[in-house]
Backbone bond lengths (Angstrom), bond angles and torsions (degrees), N, CA, C in turn:
res aa  C-N    CA-C-N  psi(-1)  N-CA   C-N-CA  omega(-1)  CA-C   N-CA-C  phi
1 M - - - 1.458 - - 1.524 109.81 -
2 K 1.301 116.14 145.26 1.449 119.90 175.72 1.528 109.90 -76.14
3 R 1.334 115.84 140.34 1.456 120.15 179.78 1.527 110.53 -61.04
4 S 1.317 117.65 -36.10 1.457 120.27 179.37 1.519 111.18 -61.98
5 V 1.328 117.32 -37.07 1.463 121.51 177.82 1.526 109.81 -68.21
6 I 1.329 116.61 -42.18 1.465 120.69 177.93 1.526 110.35 -60.76
7 N 1.340 117.51 -43.90 1.462 120.76 177.88 1.526 111.35 -56.23
8 D 1.331 116.43 -42.97 1.461 120.63 179.15 1.527 111.13 -65.76
9 I 1.325 116.82 -39.92 1.466 121.10 179.94 1.527 110.38 -62.06
10 L 1.329 117.43 -39.30 1.467 120.36 179.94 1.532 111.47 -62.95
11 V 1.318 116.92 -40.86 1.464 120.80 178.35 1.526 110.15 -64.04
12 Q 1.329 115.79 -46.79 1.467 120.47 -179.40 1.527 111.14 -64.00
13 A 1.324 116.25 -40.64 1.463 120.78 -178.56 1.520 110.86 -65.85
14 D 1.337 116.98 -43.36 1.464 120.31 179.83 1.523 110.43 -60.66
15 A 1.331 117.41 -42.01 1.462 120.75 178.97 1.528 111.05 -64.63
16 F 1.320 117.06 -41.17 1.467 121.11 179.80 1.525 110.54 -64.96
17 I 1.324 116.58 -44.02 1.461 120.92 179.10 1.525 110.54 -61.52
18 R 1.327 117.08 -46.59 1.460 121.33 -178.73 1.531 112.06 -64.46
19 S 1.325 116.75 -27.07 1.469 119.58 -179.09 1.526 111.59 -65.37
20 F 1.336 117.02 -17.15 1.464 121.34 177.69 1.533 111.93 -104.64
21 G 1.341 116.78 11.50 1.452 120.76 177.01 1.512 114.75 81.24
22 F 1.338 117.56 9.64 1.464 121.89 178.27 1.527 107.38 -97.60
23 V 1.327 117.25 129.56 1.463 121.93 -179.20 1.520 108.75 -119.68
24 L 1.313 116.48 131.80 1.461 121.55 179.39 1.524 110.83 -72.82
25 P 1.333 117.59 157.99 1.471 120.25 -179.71 1.525 111.78 -66.88
26 P 1.333 117.76 160.00 1.467 120.94 -174.47 1.529 114.43 -54.97
27 F 1.337 118.34 -37.19 1.469 118.82 -175.48 1.520 112.13 -64.83
28 A 1.331 116.97 -16.96 1.460 119.76 178.52 1.526 111.47 -58.66
29 Y 1.337 117.08 -27.80 1.459 121.16 -172.59 1.522 112.95 -101.82
30 W 1.312 116.97 6.89 1.451 120.05 175.48 1.526 110.38 -70.19
31 S 1.319 115.57 145.99 1.465 121.17 174.17 1.518 109.82 -76.84
32 P 1.324 117.77 163.85 1.468 119.16 173.44 1.521 112.69 -55.57
33 K 1.332 117.39 -39.67 1.466 119.93 179.61 1.524 110.98 -62.63
34 E 1.318 116.96 -41.66 1.458 118.96 -179.93 1.522 110.71 -66.27
35 M 1.342 117.61 -36.61 1.466 120.41 176.23 1.529 110.31 -60.75
36 V 1.329 115.59 -45.18 1.465 119.97 -179.67 1.522 110.89 -65.89
37 D 1.331 116.34 -44.61 1.464 120.45 -178.11 1.528 112.14 -63.70
38 R 1.334 116.88 -27.95 1.465 121.10 -176.71 1.529 111.99 -104.30
39 K 1.314 115.40 22.78 1.462 120.71 -175.52 1.524 112.71 -52.65
40 T 1.322 117.33 -40.17 1.461 119.83 -176.86 1.527 112.97 -69.61
41 E 1.339 117.00 -15.70 1.463 121.17 -178.84 1.519 113.39 -95.27
42 I 1.323 118.22 -14.97 1.459 119.85 -163.62 1.529 113.46 -115.66
43 A 1.323 116.23 32.53 1.466 118.67 178.63 1.531 111.02 -58.12
44 G 1.339 117.12 -36.75 1.458 119.56 -179.99 1.510 112.66 -64.46
45 I 1.335 116.37 -35.56 1.461 120.65 177.70 1.521 110.74 -70.95
46 L 1.322 116.15 -46.07 1.458 120.53 -177.09 1.530 111.95 -68.26
47 N 1.329 116.79 -47.16 1.463 119.99 -177.70 1.526 112.28 -68.82
48 G 1.338 115.75 -34.28 1.459 119.65 179.09 1.507 113.39 -84.55
49 R 1.332 116.60 -5.96 1.465 121.76 -176.15 1.523 110.17 53.67
50 L 1.329 115.20 47.62 1.447 120.38 175.86 1.524 109.17 -80.18
51 G 1.324 116.54 143.58 1.455 119.34 174.76 1.506 114.69 130.02
52 W 1.343 113.73 -162.08 1.460 123.53 -172.91 1.528 111.82 -71.68
53 D 1.325 115.17 146.16 1.462 120.89 179.08 1.527 107.18 -152.78
54 V 1.309 116.20 117.53 1.463 122.25 176.15 1.518 107.01 -125.96
55 T 1.323 117.31 125.16 1.455 118.95 -176.47 1.521 112.24 -136.06
56 D 1.325 114.71 142.37 1.457 121.69 167.94 1.536 109.65 -112.09
57 F 1.346 115.05 15.14 1.463 123.02 179.19 1.533 112.06 56.73
58 G 1.343 114.45 28.90 1.456 120.81 176.64 1.508 114.83 73.04
59 Q 1.345 117.18 14.10 1.461 119.76 -174.00 1.523 114.26 -105.74
60 G 1.337 117.84 -8.40 1.457 120.16 176.19 1.513 114.83 71.99
61 R 1.336 117.73 23.02 1.470 121.40 -178.43 1.528 109.05 -134.18
62 F 1.320 116.67 58.55 1.461 120.88 -172.08 1.524 112.57 -57.02
63 D 1.326 117.92 -38.25 1.458 119.75 -175.13 1.523 112.87 -62.90
64 D 1.333 117.35 -30.34 1.471 118.38 -179.79 1.524 113.54 -117.45
65 L 1.323 118.13 -8.62 1.465 121.74 175.38 1.524 107.60 -143.81
66 G 1.326 115.92 92.40 1.457 118.27 -175.06 1.511 111.46 -176.54
67 L 1.337 114.81 177.37 1.459 120.54 -178.39 1.527 109.14 -164.39
68 F 1.331 115.72 142.53 1.457 121.77 168.69 1.520 108.14 -102.74
69 L 1.339 116.82 137.13 1.461 121.87 178.52 1.528 109.85 -141.79
70 F 1.318 116.02 152.28 1.463 122.21 168.69 1.518 106.66 -138.10
71 T 1.325 116.66 119.97 1.463 121.38 177.64 1.518 108.28 -85.54
72 V 1.327 115.84 113.65 1.464 122.34 -175.10 1.522 110.91 -84.45
73 R 1.341 115.73 -39.73 1.472 120.46 178.53 1.521 107.75 -151.44
74 N 1.330 115.93 154.65 1.466 120.04 -179.00 1.524 109.30 -157.25
75 G 1.313 115.36 134.41 1.452 120.97 -178.64 1.512 113.36 -83.61
76 R 1.301 115.20 -161.11 1.461 121.74 -173.30 1.521 110.10 -115.70
77 L 1.321 115.49 131.30 1.464 119.65 178.84 1.525 111.04 -60.12
78 A 1.336 117.05 -33.62 1.463 119.91 178.96 1.526 110.85 -64.17
79 D 1.335 116.60 -38.76 1.466 119.93 176.98 1.522 110.84 -65.76
80 L 1.329 115.95 -41.23 1.462 119.93 179.12 1.525 110.44 -62.41
81 A 1.329 116.40 -39.97 1.461 120.54 -178.58 1.527 111.83 -65.50
82 R 1.333 116.26 -35.52 1.465 118.76 -178.26 1.522 112.36 -90.73
83 G 1.352 116.70 -6.95 1.451 120.37 174.65 1.509 115.60 80.59
84 G 1.327 117.32 24.87 1.455 119.88 177.98 1.504 111.21 -162.85
85 G 1.349 116.09 150.46 1.453 119.54 -179.53 1.513 111.31 108.59
86 M 1.321 115.98 -147.10 1.467 121.20 -176.82 1.523 109.04 -85.83
87 C 1.308 116.18 90.43 1.468 122.52 -173.01 1.525 112.45 -107.70
88 Y 1.325 117.34 20.52 1.460 120.72 -172.55 1.524 111.22 -129.18
89 A 1.343 114.79 165.56 1.462 122.14 177.37 1.520 108.94 -148.11
90 E 1.333 114.98 160.71 1.464 120.65 176.75 1.520 109.42 -142.66
91 K 1.333 115.87 135.95 1.460 122.02 174.01 1.520 109.37 -129.07
92 I 1.326 114.62 157.41 1.453 122.10 165.49 1.531 105.98 -120.28
93 M 1.328 116.60 135.16 1.454 120.31 -173.51 1.530 109.64 -135.21
94 I 1.323 115.67 162.10 1.457 121.39 173.62 1.517 108.17 -130.39
95 S 1.314 115.30 122.77 1.458 121.98 173.47 1.521 107.20 -108.58
96 R 1.304 116.49 114.48 1.455 120.05 -178.18 1.532 110.61 -75.70
97 Q 1.322 115.03 164.62 1.461 119.27 -179.72 1.523 110.72 -56.56
98 D 1.333 115.40 123.67 1.477 123.49 177.56 1.528 113.10 61.50
99 Q 1.322 117.99 16.63 1.467 121.96 176.04 1.527 108.00 -90.63
100 N 1.289 116.57 113.94 1.464 121.01 -171.25 1.528 111.72 -86.43
101 A 1.337 115.92 128.47 1.461 121.32 163.22 1.523 105.13 -91.20
102 P 1.319 119.25 115.27 1.468 121.60 -163.78 1.521 114.03 -67.34
103 M 1.323 114.67 162.10 1.454 122.14 -176.50 1.531 110.32 -59.56
104 H 1.344 115.50 126.68 1.457 120.67 -178.20 1.521 109.50 -157.79
105 R 1.324 114.88 169.13 1.463 121.71 174.26 1.519 109.13 -141.00
106 H 1.326 115.70 165.00 1.458 121.97 177.52 1.526 108.29 -119.60
107 P 1.316 118.84 120.73 1.472 120.09 177.11 1.521 113.53 -63.72
108 V 1.333 117.87 -29.41 1.471 121.28 -173.50 1.524 112.52 -113.87
109 K 1.301 117.66 -46.01 1.459 122.02 -168.03 1.524 113.08 -74.53
110 A 1.332 116.08 131.66 1.459 122.94 163.75 1.518 107.14 -101.53
111 E 1.332 117.31 144.81 1.455 119.35 -174.24 1.520 111.35 -147.98
112 D 1.316 114.30 144.03 1.449 121.35 166.12 1.517 107.75 -96.88
113 I 1.328 117.13 125.81 1.451 123.48 175.74 1.527 106.75 -104.86
114 I 1.332 116.76 122.28 1.454 122.42 -169.53 1.522 109.82 -122.82
115 N 1.319 116.47 128.53 1.461 120.25 172.15 1.518 107.73 -79.16
116 R 1.345 116.57 106.05 1.460 121.95 -176.95 1.531 112.26 -87.63
117 G 1.335 117.60 -11.31 1.456 118.62 178.26 1.513 111.81 155.38
118 G 1.330 114.96 159.84 1.451 120.52 -179.18 1.512 110.65 106.74
119 A 1.312 115.95 -134.95 1.460 122.32 -177.29 1.534 110.37 -88.57
120 T 1.317 115.44 -163.39 1.463 122.09 177.97 1.518 109.75 -83.10
121 L 1.328 116.96 138.71 1.457 122.20 173.80 1.519 108.30 -97.56
122 A 1.319 116.88 122.26 1.459 122.37 -179.18 1.520 109.67 -106.36
123 L 1.337 116.80 133.46 1.456 122.26 178.74 1.522 109.95 -128.64
124 K 1.315 116.35 134.31 1.466 122.66 171.86 1.523 107.65 -102.32
125 L 1.338 117.70 128.08 1.459 122.30 -170.39 1.521 111.86 -126.20
126 F 1.333 115.08 140.94 1.463 122.94 173.42 1.525 108.95 -139.29
127 N 1.315 116.63 148.83 1.459 121.35 167.54 1.522 110.13 -76.98
128 S 1.332 115.52 168.36 1.461 122.45 173.51 1.521 110.25 -99.64
129 K 1.318 115.81 145.26 1.461 120.67 166.52 1.532 109.12 -75.39
130 A 1.311 116.56 175.76 1.465 120.71 179.89 1.523 111.71 -60.19
131 D 1.341 117.47 -29.40 1.471 120.39 -179.25 1.528 112.11 -88.75
132 G 1.327 117.71 4.47 1.450 121.65 177.14 1.512 115.49 92.29
133 T 1.321 118.14 -10.44 1.460 120.74 179.64 1.530 110.45 -78.57
134 I 1.323 115.72 168.22 1.460 121.41 -178.19 1.523 110.70 -65.76
135 D 1.327 114.69 133.97 1.465 120.94 174.10 1.525 107.86 -97.04
136 P 1.344 118.51 108.62 1.462 120.25 -175.48 1.520 114.06 -83.46
137 S 1.336 117.86 2.13 1.461 119.90 -172.15 1.529 115.11 -118.32
138 A 1.332 118.14 -18.60 1.466 120.43 -173.36 1.523 111.60 -91.32
139 D 1.336 116.35 137.05 1.452 120.73 173.34 1.529 110.43 -61.50
140 V 1.317 115.55 153.20 1.464 122.58 -178.31 1.522 109.22 -112.98
141 T 1.324 116.28 128.41 1.463 121.40 175.59 1.518 108.81 -116.39
142 V 1.322 115.58 124.99 1.460 121.28 179.26 1.521 109.04 -132.71
143 A 1.329 115.49 159.17 1.458 121.11 174.70 1.521 108.68 -93.88
144 T 1.320 116.54 125.18 1.457 122.33 175.38 1.523 107.64 -114.26
145 D 1.320 115.48 106.28 1.474 121.25 -175.19 1.524 111.14 52.46
146 G 1.330 115.52 41.99 1.457 121.76 175.53 1.512 114.89 87.04
147 L 1.328 118.40 -8.36 1.456 122.20 179.73 1.522 109.89 -102.63
148 L 1.334 117.24 129.06 1.458 120.45 -179.41 1.518 110.46 -73.21
149 R 1.321 114.88 138.02 1.456 121.20 177.79 1.520 108.14 -133.96
150 T 1.308 117.14 130.88 1.457 122.22 179.17 1.522 109.41 -114.55
151 Q 1.334 115.16 134.69 1.457 120.40 178.94 1.518 109.32 -144.51
152 G 1.308 116.10 166.31 1.453 121.00 -178.29 1.516 112.07 -70.95
153 P 1.332 117.37 159.53 1.469 121.15 179.93 1.523 111.00 -61.35
154 G 1.325 115.56 129.12 1.452 120.28 178.55 1.508 114.87 80.54
155 E 1.328 118.02 -1.23 1.459 119.38 175.71 1.532 109.52 -69.27
156 I 1.333 115.25 156.37 1.459 121.03 -175.47 1.522 109.95 -92.87
157 L 1.323 115.09 124.70 1.462 122.20 172.09 1.515 107.37 -95.31
158 R 1.322 116.69 126.52 1.464 121.04 -178.91 1.519 109.88 -113.39
159 L 1.331 114.82 127.58 1.451 121.60 -179.77 1.522 109.56 -113.33
160 E 1.328 115.98 126.31 1.450 121.49 174.97 1.537 109.14 -87.60
161 P 1.336 117.77 164.19 1.466 119.35 179.14 1.525 111.91 -50.64
162 G 1.328 115.37 131.92 1.462 122.13 -177.92 1.510 113.85 95.94
163 E 1.335 118.03 -17.01 1.461 121.25 -179.36 1.527 110.94 -91.08
164 S 1.336 115.49 155.97 1.460 120.56 -179.03 1.517 110.53 -144.83
165 V 1.325 114.71 164.64 1.457 121.67 175.43 1.524 108.67 -137.41
166 T 1.321 116.57 142.91 1.458 122.74 175.94 1.516 108.89 -98.04
167 L 1.335 116.15 122.83 1.465 122.76 -179.86 1.524 107.96 -110.37
168 M 1.308 116.34 117.41 1.456 121.25 -178.30 1.533 110.58 -87.00
169 P 1.342 117.61 160.47 1.468 120.01 179.15 1.526 111.22 -53.16
170 G 1.329 115.14 138.27 1.457 121.07 178.19 1.507 114.79 92.04
171 L 1.333 118.28 -13.06 1.462 120.47 -179.20 1.530 109.29 -80.37
172 W 1.323 116.19 121.49 1.463 120.99 179.16 1.521 109.50 -74.88
173 H 1.341 116.46 138.56 1.453 119.89 -179.66 1.523 111.43 -153.67
174 A 1.318 114.49 143.31 1.461 123.80 169.47 1.518 105.96 -132.20
175 F 1.344 117.57 152.63 1.460 118.36 -177.87 1.520 111.04 -151.89
176 W 1.351 114.89 161.65 1.459 121.94 -178.13 1.526 109.48 -162.32
177 G 1.330 115.56 163.54 1.450 120.92 174.73 1.523 109.71 -79.79
178 D 1.325 116.15 129.71 1.458 122.05 -177.49 1.523 108.37 -110.97
179 G 1.327 116.49 107.10 1.460 120.87 179.61 1.514 114.16 91.26
180 G 1.309 118.25 1.06 1.459 122.48 179.41 1.509 110.78 160.85
181 D 1.317 116.60 -176.72 1.461 122.04 179.71 1.529 109.91 -79.93
182 V 1.338 115.82 149.79 1.463 121.46 -176.15 1.532 109.73 -129.05
183 L 1.328 115.99 134.04 1.461 121.65 169.81 1.522 107.32 -89.71
184 I 1.328 116.42 125.04 1.459 121.78 -173.35 1.514 109.54 -118.87
185 G 1.312 116.37 133.66 1.454 121.50 169.00 1.516 109.61 -100.27
186 E 1.311 115.47 146.07 1.467 120.52 173.40 1.522 108.31 -131.23
187 V 1.317 115.94 123.31 1.460 123.06 173.24 1.522 106.01 -118.49
188 S 1.329 117.16 126.93 1.461 118.88 -169.21 1.516 111.27 -150.69
189 T 1.322 114.86 174.81 1.455 120.18 163.70 1.526 107.77 -70.39
190 V 1.316 117.22 176.24 1.461 122.03 -173.54 1.531 110.77 -48.75
191 N 1.320 115.18 135.01 1.459 122.11 -176.72 1.525 111.00 -95.59
192 D 1.329 116.03 130.06 1.465 121.97 177.27 1.526 107.83 -135.32
193 D 1.337 116.11 89.69 1.461 119.86 -175.56 1.521 113.10 -75.22
194 W 1.322 117.53 -10.35 1.463 119.63 179.01 1.528 111.70 -83.66
195 D 1.326 118.28 -34.94 1.465 120.06 -171.48 1.522 114.72 -126.85
196 D 1.342 118.58 -2.15 1.464 120.04 -174.01 1.528 112.46 -117.90
197 N 1.337 116.94 29.96 1.456 122.20 173.74 1.521 108.91 -124.25
198 V 1.322 116.29 124.93 1.459 121.99 174.51 1.520 107.43 -119.49
199 F 1.321 116.88 119.13 1.456 121.49 -177.88 1.528 110.65 -99.15
200 D 1.326 114.37 148.97 1.463 120.12 177.71 1.524 111.27 -69.26
201 E 1.329 116.46 -32.11 1.460 122.43 178.38 1.528 109.26 -107.33
202 P 1.337 117.71 156.91 1.470 120.41 -179.40 1.531 111.41 -77.07
203 I 1.338 116.19 79.15 1.454 121.41 -179.70 1.525 109.00 -126.52
204 G 1.321 115.73 167.71 1.458 120.94 -179.52 1.512 111.08 -97.83
205 R 1.321 116.36 162.64 1.465 120.74 178.75 1.528 112.32 -81.79
206 F 1.351 117.26 -32.71 1.455 120.73 -172.92 1.525 111.21 -114.23
207 A 1.326 115.01 159.57 1.463 121.30 179.19 1.520 110.77 -78.24
208 E 1.307 115.64 149.62 1.462 122.00 167.64 1.525 106.66 -91.60
209 I 1.330 116.92 122.33 1.466 121.05 -168.91 1.526 111.31 -102.50
210 E 1.324 114.29 129.41 1.464 122.16 172.10 1.523 107.51 -94.75
211 E 1.332 116.29 116.43 1.468 120.98 -172.58 1.530 110.53 -83.55
212 D 1.337 115.64 76.21 1.464 120.48 178.78 1.524 111.97 -93.14
213 A 1.330 117.26 -2.22 1.460 122.99 178.29 1.517 108.68 -155.37
214 E 1.322 116.59 162.64 1.457 120.44 174.93 1.527 109.19 -72.94
215 P 1.329 118.13 141.65 1.460 118.97 179.04 1.529 111.50 -70.10
216 T 1.327 115.78 135.66 1.459 120.33 172.75 1.524 109.88 -70.35
217 H 1.327 115.30 -45.49 1.465 123.06 176.70 1.521 107.04 -139.15
218 L 1.320 116.26 150.33 1.455 120.18 178.64 1.524 110.85 -79.10
219 L 1.327 115.26 146.62 1.452 122.02 170.46 1.529 108.78 -88.87
220 V 1.318 116.81 161.72 1.461 119.20 177.85 1.528 111.04 -59.74
221 S 1.322 116.34 -31.26 1.469 119.96 179.65 1.521 112.56 -76.03
222 D 1.342 117.59 -7.37 1.473 122.26 177.21 1.520 112.75 -89.03
223 Y 1.322 118.29 -16.99 1.462 120.25 -166.75 1.520 112.87 -59.09
224 D 1.321 117.95 -44.52 1.467 119.90 -177.76 1.526 111.08 -61.57
225 K 1.335 116.72 -41.90 1.456 120.54 -176.33 1.529 111.80 -74.58
226 W 1.319 117.43 -42.94 1.457 121.47 -171.62 1.527 112.90 -89.15
227 I 1.326 117.27 -30.09 1.473 120.49 -174.56 1.520 112.30 -117.11
228 G 1.319 117.67 -37.22 1.463 121.47 -176.31 1.518 110.47 87.84
229 P 1.335 117.37 -178.43 1.462 120.54 -177.63 1.519 112.04 -65.31
230 A 1.339 115.04 150.26 1.461 120.52 -179.16 1.528 110.92 -67.73
């Protein structure tokens, strides 16, 4: 993706988020220089990979295969491993109309996916076989706002604003905005986008960036290159 396009997406995303009364934390608006200058203060941001995230999954087709995300808070894998402490994470995301977040599963993370506003959020769901691959034959049972719902493999679950679904580890899912753009909340166990995403197709989690402009704000995938370790 071109950096200039990413810069534009961040502006559009911030406006869309604010239109629903959700405001990002102050560090979201820091410049790259301010992030670098405050490196000694922001270990929690860097280690938790908090911040902006725009991905086309390395395929160069953001409009039909992509996702906007902002990680608001994220716990510690060490706490999750020992079963106590900061074991949770929160994201705000935007799924554009007919923009597919591709089929994937998380070996570790459980997550609530919440339609925070906009159009309908559509999800395609499959169970995993014992070897982790998609099971095309087994019915899928998920909790939607605490109520169990069972549907056939690959059937579409549609969530209206205010509705949510709990996705447990191993459950395959893809999603998109149906009829318009959707603001999505995600509340989950600790988030690890580097090692806890398994895709059905051989694609990457992050975008490959063409630096045709200076970044307005850094993405979480920029931190190592632009700032270095905390």
